[in-house]
C-alpha positions in Angstrom: 0.0 0.0 0.0 1.3 3.4 -1.0 -0.1 6.8 0.3 0.2 10.4 -0.5 -1.6 13.7 0.2 -2.1 16.4 -2.4 -3.2 19.9 -1.5 -6.2 20.1 -3.8 -9.7 18.7 -4.1 -10.5 15.1 -4.9 -11.9 16.2 -8.3 -8.7 17.9 -9.3 -6.6 15.0 -7.9 -8.7 12.5 -9.8 -8.3 14.3 -13.1 -4.6 14.7 -12.7 -4.2 11.1 -11.6 -6.1 9.9 -14.6 -3.9 12.0 -16.9 -0.8 10.5 -15.4 -2.2 6.9 -15.7 -3.2 7.4 -19.3 0.3 8.9 -20.1 1.8 5.7 -18.6 -0.3 3.5 -21.0 -2.5 2.1 -18.3 -5.7 0.3 -19.2 -8.6 1.6 -17.0 -10.5 -1.3 -15.5 -13.0 0.6 -13.5 -13.5 4.1 -12.2 -15.8 5.9 -9.7 -14.9 9.6 -10.1 -13.6 11.2 -7.9 -13.4 8.4 -5.4 -11.4 5.6 -7.1 -9.8 4.3 -10.3 -8.5 0.9 -11.0 -6.0 0.3 -13.8 -3.9 -2.5 -15.3 -0.4 -1.7 -16.2 2.6 -3.6 -17.6 3.3 -6.7 -19.5 3.8 -10.4 -18.8 7.2 -10.2 -20.5 8.5 -7.1 -18.8 12.2 -7.0 -17.8 11.8 -4.4 -15.0 9.8 -4.8 -11.8 8.0 -1.5 -12.5 6.6 -2.9 -15.7 5.4 -6.3 -14.6 1.7 -6.8 -15.3 -0.2 -5.6 -12.3 -3.5 -4.2 -11.2 -3.5 -0.9 -9.2 -6.5 0.4 -7.3 -6.2 4.1 -6.4 -8.6 5.4 -3.7 -9.0 9.1 -3.2 -10.1 10.3 0.2 -11.2 13.9 0.7 -9.7 15.6 3.7 -11.0 19.2 3.7 -9.0 21.1 1.1 -6.6 18.2 0.7 -7.0 14.7 -0.8 -5.3 11.5 0.5 -4.5 9.0 -2.2 -4.0 5.3 -1.3 -2.8 2.8 -3.9 -3.1 -1.0 -3.6 -1.2 -3.1 -6.1 -1.6 -6.8 -6.9 0.0 -8.9 -9.6 -2.5 -10.0 -12.3 -3.9 -13.5 -12.4 -2.3 -14.2 -15.7 1.1 -13.2 -14.4 0.7 -15.5 -11.4 -0.6 -18.3 -13.6 2.5 -18.0 -15.9 4.8 -18.1 -12.9 3.2 -21.2 -11.5 3.3 -22.8 -14.9 7.0 -22.1 -15.2 7.7 -23.4 -11.7 5.7 -26.5 -12.3 7.4 -27.1 -15.7 10.9 -26.7 -14.3 10.0 -29.0 -11.3 8.6 -31.7 -13.6 11.7 -31.5 -15.9 14.0 -31.9 -12.9 11.9 -34.8 -11.5 11.9 -36.6 -14.8 15.7 -36.1 -15.2 16.4 -37.4 -11.7 14.2 -40.5 -12.2 15.9 -41.2 -15.5 19.3 -40.7 -14.1 18.6 -43.0 -11.1 17.2 -45.7 -13.5 20.1 -45.6 -15.9 22.6 -45.6 -13.1 20.9 -48.6 -11.6 20.8 -50.3 -14.9 24.5 -49.6 -15.5 25.5 -50.8 -12.0 23.4 -53.9 -12.3 24.0 -54.9 -15.9 27.2 -53.1 -16.6 29.2 -56.4 -16.8 26.8 -57.7 -19.4 27.0 -54.5 -21.4 30.8 -54.8 -21.3 30.6 -58.4 -22.4 28.2 -57.9 -25.3 29.2 -54.4 -26.5 32.6 -53.7 -25.1 33.7 -51.3 -22.4 33.3 -48.3 -24.7 29.5 -48.3 -24.5 29.5 -48.3 -20.7 31.9 -45.3 -20.7 29.6 -43.5 -23.1 26.7 -44.2 -20.9 28.7 -42.9 -17.9 29.5 -39.7 -19.8 25.8 -39.2 -20.6 25.0 -39.6 -16.9 27.5 -36.9 -16.1 25.9 -34.6 -18.6 22.5 -35.4 -17.1 23.8 -34.5 -13.6 25.1 -31.1 -15.0 21.7 -30.5 -16.6 19.9 -31.3 -13.3 22.2 -28.8 -11.5 21.6 -26.2 -14.1 17.8 -26.7 -14.0 17.8 -26.4 -10.2 19.8 -23.2 -10.4 17.3 -21.8 -12.9 14.4 -22.8 -10.7 16.0 -21.1 -7.7 16.7 -17.9 -9.7 13.0 -17.9 -10.9 11.8 -18.1 -7.3 14.2 -15.3 -6.2 13.1 -13.2 -9.1 9.4 -13.7 -8.4 9.9 -12.9 -4.7 11.7 -9.7 -5.7 9.0 -8.8 -8.1 6.4 -9.3 -5.5 8.2 -7.2 -2.9 8.6 -4.4 -5.5 5.1 -4.6 -7.0 4.3 -1.1 -5.6 7.1 0.6 -7.6 4.7 1.9 -10.3 2.1 3.2 -7.8 4.9 5.0 -5.9 6.1 6.6 -9.1 2.5 7.7 -10.0 1.8 9.2 -6.5 5.2 10.9 -6.5 4.4 12.4 -9.9 1.0 13.6 -8.7 2.6 15.1 -5.5 5.1 16.9 -7.6 2.4 18.2 -9.9 0.3 19.5 -7.0 3.3 21.1 -5.3 4.5 22.8 -8.5 0.9 23.9 -9.2 0.5 25.2 -5.7 3.7 27.3 -5.8 2.9 28.7 -9.3 -0.2 30.4 -8.0 
């Protein structure tokens, strides 16, 4: 939750807020002038936390000649669904790789003597090399999964960045307007 107070009426603050939001390419989801406006901002494929797809609800509370603005930000359902899908896919890939690795190692340990007898020791060495590559792939996949989790935790903790920027911009507009009178 992000808050700010502007030194003008709720109607003026609402109009200025709407201008700032439209200038930032926000899609208006709902509005109740001059009490609240809900927008969607960002993209599923954003590279910055500020631009991740989110929904922001701005509530304007009149306080005499001032207006308090409160913003609540949440990540959109499609962003959360995409994250869950990526986590599940990585987990399944890791699980399948581990199961295959264990089965092939067991097969090699159990029947390695027969493989050597029938095909020569070269095949067993090649299988062992493939197992080593499989281990490296599993380690790499686990690292990617951990990085994805860290990234999503960071994005979640910084989800308010856009709302902070909008309210700061609105406060600067009201301050500069107040002092220009």
